[in-house]
C-alpha positions, 0 to 999 in steps of 0.5 A, spaced: 500 500 499 501 507 498 505 510 504 503 518 504 507 522 509 504 527 515 507 532 519 503 536 526 499 541 523 496 543 530 494 541 537 489 543 542 484 542 547 478 538 545 471 542 546 468 535 545 471 529 550 473 533 557 480 533 558 482 530 551 486 534 546 486 535 538 491 532 534 491 535 527 496 531 522 496 534 515 498 530 508 505 534 507 505 535 500 496 536 500 490 539 503 487 533 507 488 532 515 487 526 519 485 529 526 486 524 532 483 524 539 489 524 544 489 524 551 493 529 556 499 526 558 501 524 550 499 532 548 504 534 552 508 530 551 509 532 544 507 539 545 514 540 549 519 536 545 516 541 539 516 547 543 523 544 544 522 544 552 526 540 558 521 537 564 525 537 570 525 530 570 525 526 564 517 524 561 516 516 559 517 518 552 524 520 553 525 515 557 524 511 552 528 515 547 534 515 552 533 507 554 533 506 545 540 511 544 543 506 550 542 500 546 542 503 539 536 502 538 533 506 532 526 508 531 526 509 523 518 510 521 511 510 525 505 508 521 498 510 522 495 503 519 487 503 521 482 505 524 476 501 528 471 503 532 474 510 531 480 508 534 487 509 530 492 504 530 499 505 530 506 501 529 513 503 530 518 501 526 525 500 529 532 498 527 537 495 531 543 491 528 541 489 522 534 487 524 527 491 523 522 489 528 514 492 528 512 494 535 505 496 536 503 502 539 498 507 541 498 512 536 499 518 541 504 515 544 508 513 537 507 519 535 510 522 541 516 517 539 517 520 532 518 527 534 523 525 539 527 521 534 526 525 529 522 520 525 516 520 519 510 519 521 506 515 514 499 513 513 495 509 509 491 512 502 485 509 504 484 511 510 486 519 508 480 518 503 475 515 508 477 519 515 481 524 513 477 531 512 479 537 507 483 544 509 480 549 503 484 555 507 484 554 513 492 555 516 493 550 522 497 551 527 498 550 535 490 552 536 488 555 543 480 552 541 480 546 536 474 543 535 474 536 531 468 539 527 472 545 526 478 541 523 478 544 514 475 551 517 479 558 516 480 559 523 482 566 526 487 566 533 484 570 537 485 577 540 483 576 546 489 579 552 492 573 555 493 573 563 501 574 562 500 581 558 501 586 564 508 582 566 514 584 564 519 581 559 523 579 566 517 577 570 515 572 564 521 569 564 521 568 571 515 565 571 516 560 565 522 558 569 518 557 575 512 552 570 517 548 567 520 546 575 514 545 577 512 541 571 507 545 570 507 544 561 501 547 560 502 554 564 509 554 561 507 553 554 502 559 555 507 563 557 512 561 552 506 564 546 506 570 550 513 571 550 514 569 542 508 573 540 512 580 544 518 578 539 515 577 533 515 583 529 
């Protein structure tokens, strides 16, 4: 079957499931998007690596990466290969000493590992054809509010001031370090967004 490479387009709170997040994957050279609902822990693990934020202690996925490096196991690719009863199935394609093995994994865990290894993420044409949605003009990013029903629609970024808007740059940096030390990564991500917004032209 033909494999299609995916990239991470967006990650945000899901308004359809309390405590869950919507992860949007998109084909690298096309407009089709594959929405995946994932848990808070996995969303945090993916976001931390993408934002290059280092937790005070290694998360489970970081430990797996370190373990693999020590024993010379390489994650070659992740394949999202099926959808059953609304649940995506994925597998890790790993290599070690010339041998290739496939390991079954939850899609959220597989993607959290893919971003750490720098491994490509693939799916098959039949999955995109049956479960994907089309993005006409919407340009996805790490949105504050992304509902599964909103995927494919044009989204206007919110202009509502954040709780950190009144703080100085120095205060923001201090709060960022404190949030990371306290392992409050969602708060840390919001602070980094505010810092990035101030630095953008």
